[in-house]
TORDO-283121 format. One record per residue: residue number from 0; residue in three letters; z negated, y, x negated of N, C-alpha, C, O in turn. Coordinates in Angstrom, 1 decimal, m for minus. Example, Ala and Ser with C-alpha at 12.3 -4.5 7.8 and 13.67 -1.06 7.14 Angstrom:
2
    nr   rest      nc3      nc2      nc1     cac3     cac2     cac1      cc3      cc2      cc1      oc3      oc2      oc1
     0    ala     m7.8     m5.7    m13.2     m7.8     m4.5    m12.3     m7.8     m3.3    m13.2     m8.5     m3.3    m14.2
     1    ser     m7.1     m2.2    m12.8     m7.1     m1.1    m13.7     m7.9      0.0    m12.9     m8.0      1.1    m13.4
//
This chain:
80
    nr   rest      nc3      nc2      nc1     cac3     cac2     cac1      cc3      cc2      cc1      oc3      oc2      oc1
     0    unk   m197.4    199.6    m11.9   m197.5    199.5    m13.4   m196.7    198.1    m13.5   m196.8    197.2    m12.7
     1    unk   m195.9    198.2    m14.9   m195.6    196.6    m15.2   m196.8    196.0    m16.1   m197.4    196.7    m16.9
     2    unk   m196.9    194.9    m15.8   m197.7    193.8    m16.3   m197.1    193.3    m17.8   m195.9    193.0    m17.7
     3    unk   m197.5    193.2    m18.8   m197.3    192.9    m20.1   m197.0    191.2    m20.3   m197.9    190.4    m20.5
     4    unk   m195.6    191.1    m20.0   m195.7    189.5    m20.3   m195.4    189.1    m21.4   m194.7    189.7    m22.2
     5    unk   m195.8    187.8    m21.6   m195.6    187.1    m23.0   m194.3    186.8    m23.5   m193.4    186.4    m22.7
     6    unk   m194.1    187.0    m24.7   m192.6    186.8    m25.1   m192.3    185.4    m24.9   m193.1    184.4    m25.0
     7    unk   m190.7    185.5    m24.8   m190.3    184.3    m24.5   m190.4    183.4    m26.2   m190.5    184.0    m27.3
     8    unk   m190.5    182.2    m25.9   m190.8    181.4    m27.1   m189.6    181.5    m28.2   m189.7    181.3    m29.4
     9    unk   m188.5    181.7    m27.8   m187.0    181.9    m29.0   m187.4    183.3    m29.3   m187.6    183.5    m30.5
    10    unk   m187.5    184.4    m28.4   m187.7    185.6    m29.2   m188.8    185.8    m30.1   m188.7    186.5    m31.2
    11    unk   m190.0    185.2    m29.7   m191.2    185.1    m30.5   m191.1    184.4    m31.9   m191.7    184.8    m32.9
    12    unk   m190.1    183.2    m31.9   m189.7    182.6    m33.4   m188.9    183.5    m33.9   m189.1    183.6    m35.2
    13    unk   m187.9    184.4    m33.3   m187.1    185.1    m34.0   m187.7    186.3    m34.6   m187.0    186.9    m35.5
    14    unk   m188.8    186.7    m34.2   m189.5    188.1    m34.5   m190.3    187.4    m35.7   m190.2    187.8    m36.9
    15    unk   m191.0    186.3    m35.4   m191.6    185.7    m36.8   m190.8    185.3    m37.9   m191.3    185.3    m39.0
    16    unk   m189.7    184.9    m37.9   m188.8    184.4    m38.9   m188.1    185.8    m39.6   m187.8    185.9    m40.8
    17    unk   m188.1    186.8    m38.7   m187.6    188.0    m39.4   m188.6    188.7    m40.3   m188.3    189.1    m41.4
    18    unk   m189.9    188.8    m39.6   m191.0    189.2    m40.2   m191.4    188.4    m41.7   m191.7    189.0    m42.7
    19    unk   m191.2    187.0    m41.5   m191.5    186.1    m42.9   m190.2    186.7    m43.7   m190.5    187.3    m44.7
    20    unk   m189.1    186.8    m43.4   m188.0    187.1    m44.4   m188.5    188.4    m45.0   m188.6    188.5    m46.2
    21    unk   m188.7    189.5    m44.2   m189.3    190.7    m44.8   m190.3    190.5    m45.8   m190.3    191.4    m46.7
    22    unk   m191.3    189.6    m45.8   m192.3    189.5    m46.7   m191.8    188.8    m47.9   m192.2    189.3    m49.0
    23    unk   m191.1    187.9    m47.8   m190.5    187.3    m48.9   m189.8    188.3    m49.8   m190.0    188.3    m51.0
    24    unk   m189.1    189.1    m49.0   m188.2    189.9    m49.9   m189.2    191.2    m50.5   m188.9    191.7    m51.6
    25    unk   m190.4    191.6    m49.9   m191.2    192.4    m50.4   m192.1    191.8    m51.4   m192.6    192.5    m52.3
    26    unk   m192.3    190.5    m51.4   m192.9    189.9    m52.5   m192.4    189.7    m53.6   m193.2    189.6    m54.6
    27    unk   m191.0    189.5    m53.6   m190.2    189.4    m54.6   m190.1    190.8    m55.5   m190.1    190.8    m56.7
    28    unk   m190.0    191.7    m54.8   m190.0    193.2    m55.1   m191.2    193.5    m55.8   m191.2    194.1    m56.9
    29    unk   m192.2    193.3    m55.5   m193.7    193.3    m55.9   m193.7    192.5    m57.3   m193.9    193.1    m58.3
    30    unk   m193.4    191.3    m57.4   m193.3    190.7    m58.6   m192.5    191.2    m59.5   m192.8    191.0    m60.6
    31    unk   m191.4    191.6    m59.3   m190.4    192.4    m60.2   m191.2    193.5    m60.7   m191.4    193.7    m61.9
    32    unk   m191.8    194.4    m59.6   m192.5    195.8    m60.3   m193.6    195.5    m61.0   m194.1    196.3    m61.7
    33    unk   m194.5    194.1    m60.8   m195.5    193.9    m61.8   m195.1    193.8    m63.2   m195.7    194.2    m64.2
    34    unk   m193.7    192.8    m63.2   m193.3    192.5    m64.3   m192.9    193.7    m65.1   m193.5    193.9    m66.2
    35    unk   m191.9    194.6    m64.5   m191.4    195.8    m65.2   m192.6    196.8    m65.7   m192.5    197.4    m66.8
    36    unk   m193.8    197.0    m64.8   m194.9    197.8    m65.1   m195.7    197.3    m66.4   m196.2    198.0    m67.3
    37    unk   m195.8    195.9    m66.2   m196.7    195.3    m67.4   m195.9    195.4    m68.6   m196.5    195.8    m69.6
    38    unk   m194.6    195.1    m68.4   m193.9    195.1    m69.9   m193.7    196.6    m70.2   m193.9    196.7    m71.4
    39    unk   m193.5    197.6    m69.6   m193.8    199.2    m70.0   m195.1    199.6    m70.6   m195.1    200.3    m71.6
    40    unk   m196.2    199.0    m69.9   m197.4    199.4    m70.3   m197.8    198.6    m71.6   m198.6    199.1    m72.4
    41    unk   m197.2    197.6    m71.8   m197.6    196.7    m73.1   m196.6    197.4    m74.4   m196.8    197.2    m75.6
    42    unk   m195.6    198.0    m74.1   m194.5    198.8    m74.8   m195.2    200.0    m75.3   m194.7    200.7    m76.2
    43    unk   m196.3    200.4    m74.8   m196.9    201.9    m74.8   m196.7    202.9    m74.1   m197.2    204.0    m74.4
    44    unk   m195.9    202.8    m73.0   m195.6    203.6    m71.9   m196.9    203.6    m70.9   m196.9    202.9    m69.9
    45    unk   m197.8    204.4    m71.4   m199.1    204.2    m70.3   m199.0    205.0    m69.1   m199.9    204.8    m68.3
    46    unk   m198.1    205.7    m68.8   m198.1    206.4    m67.7   m197.0    205.6    m66.5   m196.6    206.1    m65.4
    47    unk   m196.7    204.4    m67.0   m196.4    203.8    m66.0   m197.2    202.7    m65.2   m196.8    202.0    m64.4
    48    unk   m198.5    202.7    m65.6   m199.4    201.7    m64.9   m200.1    202.4    m63.4   m200.7    201.7    m62.5
    49    unk   m200.1    203.5    m63.5   m200.6    204.2    m62.2   m199.7    204.3    m61.0   m200.1    204.0    m59.9
    50    unk   m198.3    204.9    m61.3   m197.3    204.6    m60.5   m197.1    203.2    m60.0   m197.0    203.0    m58.8
    51    unk   m197.0    202.2    m60.8   m196.9    200.8    m60.4   m197.8    200.3    m59.5   m197.5    199.6    m58.5
    52    unk   m199.1    200.6    m60.0   m200.2    200.2    m59.0   m200.3    200.7    m57.7   m200.7    200.1    m56.7
    53    unk   m199.7    202.3    m57.5   m199.8    202.6    m56.4   m198.5    202.1    m55.4   m198.7    202.2    m54.2
    54    unk   m197.4    201.5    m55.9   m196.3    201.2    m55.5   m196.7    199.7    m54.9   m196.4    199.3    m53.8
    55    unk   m197.4    199.2    m55.8   m198.0    197.6    m55.5   m198.6    197.6    m54.5   m198.3    196.8    m53.6
    56    unk   m199.6    198.6    m54.1   m200.6    198.8    m53.2   m199.9    199.0    m51.9   m200.3    198.5    m50.9
    57    unk   m198.7    199.8    m52.1   m198.2    200.0    m50.8   m197.3    198.8    m50.2   m196.9    198.8    m49.0
    58    unk   m196.9    198.0    m50.9   m196.0    196.8    m50.7   m197.0    195.9    m50.2   m196.7    195.4    m49.1
    59    unk   m198.2    195.7    m50.7   m199.4    194.9    m50.3   m199.7    195.3    m48.7   m199.7    194.4    m47.8
    60    unk   m199.9    196.7    m48.5   m200.3    196.9    m47.1   m199.1    196.7    m46.3   m199.3    196.1    m45.2
    61    unk   m197.8    197.0    m46.5   m196.7    196.4    m45.7   m196.6    195.0    m45.4   m196.3    194.6    m44.3
    62    unk   m197.0    194.2    m46.4   m197.1    192.8    m46.3   m198.3    192.3    m45.3   m198.1    191.3    m44.5
    63    unk   m199.4    193.1    m45.4   m200.5    192.9    m44.4   m200.1    193.4    m43.3   m200.4    192.7    m42.3
    64    unk   m199.4    194.3    m43.0   m199.0    194.9    m41.5   m197.9    193.6    m41.0   m198.0    193.2    m39.9
    65    unk   m197.2    193.2    m41.9   m196.3    192.2    m41.3   m197.0    190.8    m40.8   m196.6    190.0    m40.0
    66    unk   m198.1    190.8    m41.5   m198.8    189.5    m41.3   m199.6    189.7    m40.0   m199.5    188.9    m39.1
    67    unk   m200.3    190.8    m39.9   m200.9    191.1    m38.6   m199.9    191.0    m37.5   m200.2    190.7    m36.3
    68    unk   m198.7    191.4    m37.7   m197.6    191.6    m36.7   m197.2    189.9    m36.5   m197.0    189.6    m35.3
    69    unk   m197.3    189.2    m37.2   m196.8    187.8    m37.0   m198.1    187.0    m36.1   m197.9    186.3    m35.2
    70    unk   m199.4    187.4    m36.6   m200.3    186.8    m36.0   m200.2    187.4    m34.5   m200.3    186.5    m33.6
    71    unk   m200.0    188.6    m34.1   m199.9    189.1    m32.8   m198.8    188.3    m32.2   m199.1    187.7    m31.2
    72    unk   m197.6    188.3    m32.6   m196.3    187.7    m31.9   m196.7    186.1    m31.6   m196.5    185.6    m30.5
    73    unk   m197.4    185.4    m32.8   m197.8    183.9    m32.5   m198.6    184.0    m31.3   m198.4    183.2    m30.4
    74    unk   m199.5    184.8    m31.2   m200.7    184.9    m30.2   m200.0    184.9    m28.7   m200.5    184.1    m27.8
    75    unk   m199.0    185.7    m28.5   m198.4    186.2    m27.4   m197.5    184.9    m26.9   m197.4    184.6    m25.7
    76    unk   m196.8    184.2    m27.8   m195.9    183.2    m27.7   m196.9    182.1    m27.3   m196.5    181.5    m26.3
    77    unk   m198.0    181.6    m28.0   m198.9    180.8    m27.4   m199.3    180.7    m26.0   m199.4    179.7    m25.4
    78    unk   m199.5    182.0    m25.7   m199.9    182.2    m24.2   m198.9    181.6    m23.2   m199.3    181.3    m22.1
    79    unk   m197.6    181.6    m23.5   m196.4    181.3    m22.7   m196.6    180.0    m22.3   m195.8    179.4    m21.6
//
């Protein structure tokens, strides 16, 4: 069986940079979604609040998953 070798430092930093870029993009989308949902809700369109909250929760879970990925990659790079 092959043993699991730690990631080389450069590959780990590239993976972390990519994940951080995705988190930034997702947070921008989440801020836009919050603004649009709140504006529609305050305008009297009450049916927008629940789908906006569900979409925001999914984006939050995606960011949380990327954060856990970053911690895991960082731990592997630190072992090197």
